[in-house]
MARZALUM-815472 format. One line per 10 residues: number of its first residue (from 1); for each residue x, y negated, z of N, C-alpha, C, O. Coordinates in pm, whole numbers, plus 50000, padded with zeros to 5 digits. Example, Ala and Ser with C-alpha at 12.3 -4.5 7.8 and 13.67 -1.06 7.14 Angstrom:
# residues 2
1 = 51319/50569/50780/51230/50450/50780/51320/50330/50780/51424/50332/50846; 51285/50225/50708/51367/50106/50714/51290/49997/50787/51341/49886/50804
# end
This chain:
# residues 123
1 = 51354/62430/17525/51349/62447/17675/51452/62528/17711/51557/62493/17765; 51414/62655/17675/51519/62761/17710/51654/62743/17659/51751/62766/17732; 51669/62702/17533/51807/62685/17492/51869/62537/17580/51992/62527/17583; 51820/62472/17621/51904/62371/17692/51932/62429/17803/52042/62400/17851; 51854/62517/17870/51902/62568/18024/52026/62673/17980/52136/62681/18035; 51983/62742/17877/52121/62845/17836/52248/62765/17805/52358/62813/17831; 52234/62634/17746/52344/62558/17720/52404/62522/17855/52515/62558/17892; 52320/62450/17922/52351/62397/18070/52412/62516/18165/52495/62490/18252; 52369/62632/18145/52432/62738/18228/52567/62776/18190/52648/62817/18272; 52604/62758/18014/52708/62786/17987/52837/62674/17997/52957/62698/18012
11 = 52778/62565/17987/52870/62453/17990/52901/62397/18128/52999/62324/18142; 52812/62429/18242/52830/62356/18371/52950/62453/18438/53039/62397/18502; 52950/62581/18424/53082/62627/18505/53218/62590/18424/53321/62587/18490; 53223/62563/18299/53342/62530/18234/53393/62389/18279/53511/62364/18305; 53281/62292/18283/53303/62159/18341/53339/62177/18472/53452/62134/18497; 53278/62226/18564/53323/62202/18703/53454/62281/18717/53534/62234/18798; 53484/62371/18664/53609/62451/18661/53734/62364/18629/53847/62401/18661; 53711/62256/18571/53816/62170/18523/53841/62041/18594/53931/61960/18570; 53744/62032/18691/53741/61896/18738/53847/61873/18853/53874/61759/18891; 53910/61990/18910/54014/61966/19004/54136/61999/18934/54232/62017/19008
21 = 54159/62013/18801/54292/62056/18743/54365/61932/18745/54314/61829/18699; 54482/61935/18796/54601/61830/18791/54726/61890/18735/54760/62007/18752; 54787/61802/18668/54924/61825/18559/55001/61774/18632/54967/61662/18670; 55124/61823/18679/55253/61721/18735/55351/61730/18642/55389/61847/18634; 55404/61661/18571/55545/61647/18471/55617/61552/18533/55581/61448/18590; 55733/61604/18514/55869/61509/18549/55931/61506/18432/56041/61561/18442; 55908/61466/18326/55984/61460/18221/56023/61601/18178/55953/61701/18191; 56153/61594/18121/56200/61742/18071/56250/61804/18173/56315/61901/18135; 56249/61791/18300/56304/61884/18425/56428/61854/18449/56482/61906/18547; 56494/61772/18372/56655/61766/18386/56702/61671/18489/56823/61649/18501
31 = 56605/61610/18570/56639/61497/18694/56720/61526/18780/56790/61435/18825; 56737/61668/18831/56840/61716/18931/56982/61700/18853/57081/61644/18902; 56978/61750/18738/57143/61755/18665/57170/61640/18624/57289/61615/18605; 57068/61534/18598/57118/61410/18569/57168/61352/18661/57261/61275/18635; 57124/61369/18800/57170/61305/18954/57307/61354/18947/57395/61268/18946; 57346/61499/18940/57441/61563/18962/57548/61532/18864/57665/61515/18900; 57509/61524/18742/57615/61458/18661/57675/61323/18695/57789/61293/18657; 57594/61237/18769/57651/61094/18791/57731/61113/18909/57835/61049/18921; 57686/61206/19011/57768/61242/19121/57911/61315/19093/58021/61297/19146; 57872/61393/19003/58032/61477/18937/58133/61360/18884/58255/61367/18903
41 = 58068/61246/18812/58136/61145/18733/58203/61074/18827/58325/61066/18815; 58124/60996/18959/58167/60931/19044/58282/61006/19115/58388/60943/19119; 58281/61106/19162/58356/61200/19227/58509/61196/19141/58619/61160/19185; 58476/61239/19023/58604/61254/18929/58670/61115/18921/58789/61108/18950; 58603/61004/18886/58650/60869/18880/58754/60829/19027/58864/60774/19032; 58669/60881/19134/58747/60834/19271/58863/60896/19288/58955/60845/19351; 58871/61048/19217/59007/61134/19221/59110/61079/19153/59224/61081/19199; 59072/61009/19004/59147/60963/18946/59211/60820/18969/59311/60781/18908; 59139/60741/19072/59159/60620/19143/59279/60644/19210/59369/60560/19209; 59291/60769/19278/59382/60801/19377/59535/60807/19316/59639/60780/19376
51 = 59515/60854/19162/59635/60884/19121/59714/60740/19026/59816/60749/18957; 59630/60611/19050/59665/60534/18955/59810/60463/19027/59839/60476/19146; 59881/60396/18938/60020/60362/18959/60025/60194/18901/59999/60156/18787; 60062/60119/19005/60072/59966/18920/60171/59968/18833/60276/60031/18847; 60134/59885/18721/60248/59889/18586/60188/59979/18508/60244/59989/18398; 60088/60051/18525/60028/60155/18406/59968/60077/18295/59901/59976/18316; 59993/60125/18177/59960/60016/18081/59816/60049/18036/59772/60162/18056; 59740/59951/17975/59616/59957/17958/59562/60082/17878/59463/60144/17917; 59624/60111/17777/59615/60223/17703/59605/60375/17778/59530/60468/17751; 59708/60364/17881/59721/60486/17978/59606/60487/18049/59547/60594/18058
61 = 59554/60377/18108/59433/60335/18183/59335/60420/18125/59286/60521/18175; 59305/60352/17984/59170/60412/17903/59197/60562/17891/59105/60639/17916; 59309/60605/17856/59309/60745/17814/59290/60833/17961/59234/60943/17966; 59344/60769/18069/59347/60858/18203/59167/60868/18240/59109/60973/18270; 59115/60757/18232/58966/60759/18282/58850/60768/18162/58737/60801/18197; 58876/60742/18025/58790/60753/17921/58717/60633/17914/58763/60532/17968; 58612/60629/17856/58522/60504/17821/58451/60433/17967/58371/60480/18048; 58524/60293/17959/58463/60242/18090/58322/60215/18091/58263/60207/17983; 58251/60198/18215/58104/60168/18205/58095/60008/18173/57995/59969/18113; 58193/59914/18209/58195/59793/18161/58345/59760/18134/58441/59823/18179
71 = 58348/59644/18047/58473/59600/17985/58477/59444/17965/58395/59385/17896; 58583/59380/18034/58575/59243/18027/58720/59203/17996/58820/59255/18046; 58717/59100/17902/58885/59038/17907/58853/58868/17863/58753/58821/17807; 58943/58818/17897/58954/58670/17926/59097/58626/17925/59186/58710/17930; 59122/58502/17919/59265/58432/17931/59250/58345/18059/59156/58268/18080; 59348/58365/18136/59388/58280/18237/59528/58240/18270/59612/58327/18293; 59558/58119/18274/59687/58066/18301/59777/58101/18191/59897/58095/18218; 59743/58138/18069/59823/58199/17951/59836/58326/17938/59902/58372/17844; 59770/58412/18037/59790/58561/18047/59640/58632/18024/59536/58611/18085; 59665/58713/17923/59528/58797/17899/59507/58888/18014/59587/58973/18055
81 = 59363/58854/18072/59303/58973/18180/59199/59046/18142/59090/59001/18105; 59238/59187/18154/59124/59296/18086/59092/59362/18235/59170/59394/18325; 58951/59370/18225/58903/59461/18367/58825/59572/18333/58721/59555/18269; 58852/59656/18359/58771/59801/18335/58680/59850/18458/58719/59879/18571; 58571/59851/18417/58484/59906/18559/58452/60050/18532/58414/60093/18423; 58470/60119/18638/58428/60273/18628/58339/60296/18753/58363/60239/18859; 58237/60381/18735/58148/60390/18839/58203/60503/18926/58243/60611/18883; 58198/60458/19073/58272/60548/19178/58153/60539/19292/58176/60611/19389; 58048/60473/19298/57957/60508/19426/57804/60447/19373/57782/60340/19317; 57721/60542/19406/57582/60517/19379/57536/60405/19491/57556/60419/19612
91 = 57484/60317/19443/57395/60237/19549/57233/60217/19515/57146/60183/19595; 57220/60240/19397/57064/60230/19349/57033/60369/19283/57109/60420/19201; 56925/60421/19321/56874/60549/19272/56783/60499/19158/56669/60545/19155; 56817/60420/19075/56718/60405/18950/56789/60443/18823/56749/60410/18711; 56904/60519/18847/56973/60588/18704/57057/60501/18612/57130/60540/18521; 57029/60346/18660/57146/60272/18570/57225/60246/18663/57207/60243/18785; 57359/60219/18573/57501/60191/18632/57509/60053/18660/57480/59988/18559; 57539/59980/18763/57563/59840/18770/57698/59809/18808/57769/59900/18852; 57744/59692/18798/57901/59672/18830/57901/59694/18973/57999/59764/19001; 57821/59659/19096/57814/59682/19209/57842/59832/19249/57869/59868/19363
101 = 57834/59907/19151/57845/60080/19174/57998/60107/19104/58046/60220/19110; 58063/60012/19045/58178/60033/18985/58306/59979/19080/58300/59894/19169; 58415/60051/19036/58556/59981/19073/58621/59934/18976/58643/60012/18883; 58663/59814/18969/58704/59750/18861/58881/59787/18857/58942/59814/18961; 58934/59782/18748/59082/59779/18707/59138/59674/18642/59098/59645/18529; 59237/59605/18702/59248/59468/18665/59422/59489/18580/59522/59534/18636; 59414/59450/18464/59515/59453/18389/59554/59294/18345/59476/59210/18299; 59693/59279/18372/59749/59141/18295/59835/59152/18210/59947/59191/18244; 59810/59125/18096/59940/59132/17981/59935/59285/17943/60036/59344/17905; 59792/59357/17960/59805/59515/17933/59876/59588/18043/59918/59697/18004
111 = 59900/59563/18164/59960/59623/18264/59890/59631/18392/59857/59526/18447; 59864/59741/18442/59756/59743/18567/59827/59690/18686/59924/59750/18732; 59785/59588/18735/59823/59496/18841/59743/59521/18970/59794/59528/19082; 59622/59532/18944/59548/59584/19079/59401/59679/19064/59381/59719/18949; 59332/59705/19134/59219/59761/19148/59114/59780/19269/59161/59808/19380; 58998/59769/19255/58928/59749/19384/58848/59617/19375/58877/59527/19296; 58755/59612/19454/58664/59477/19441/58744/59373/19515/58729/59265/19457; 58818/59362/19612/58914/59263/19662/59017/59215/19578/59062/59101/19581; 59052/59303/19506/59154/59256/19414/59109/59195/19288/59193/59134/19222; 58991/59204/19248/58912/59162/19146/58881/59010/19189/58906/58921/19107
121 = 58834/58981/19301/58804/58851/19361/58913/58769/19367/58901/58647/19356; 59036/58831/19385/59162/58729/19380/59186/58674/19243/59258/58574/19227; 59138/58726/19160/59173/58667/19035/59119/58503/18998/59149/58450/18891
# end
């Protein structure tokens, strides 16, 4: 009996001390840096959009911007249409890039003919 009471006296404070313990973890702690990286990339892409010139070659466009977030290519009326999408504005806070967060660059036969959502809709 004395051993049971002694064990209870030892274990009870330890158990009660842990009942209010809460651990909060947000992954690797880089969430703010991740958001800042996207904002920086969007800003840089918008700056690059300001210096676009109609007639720029497809290769120059890729060199100017780097890897596109999305890339499409198809034939229409005997012309090759290539569309590169670059992230320029955040709409969803989920960390994923979607086409509605990107600005399309439209190339016909490897020459830049237009950019922006309205230009893409006219195709």
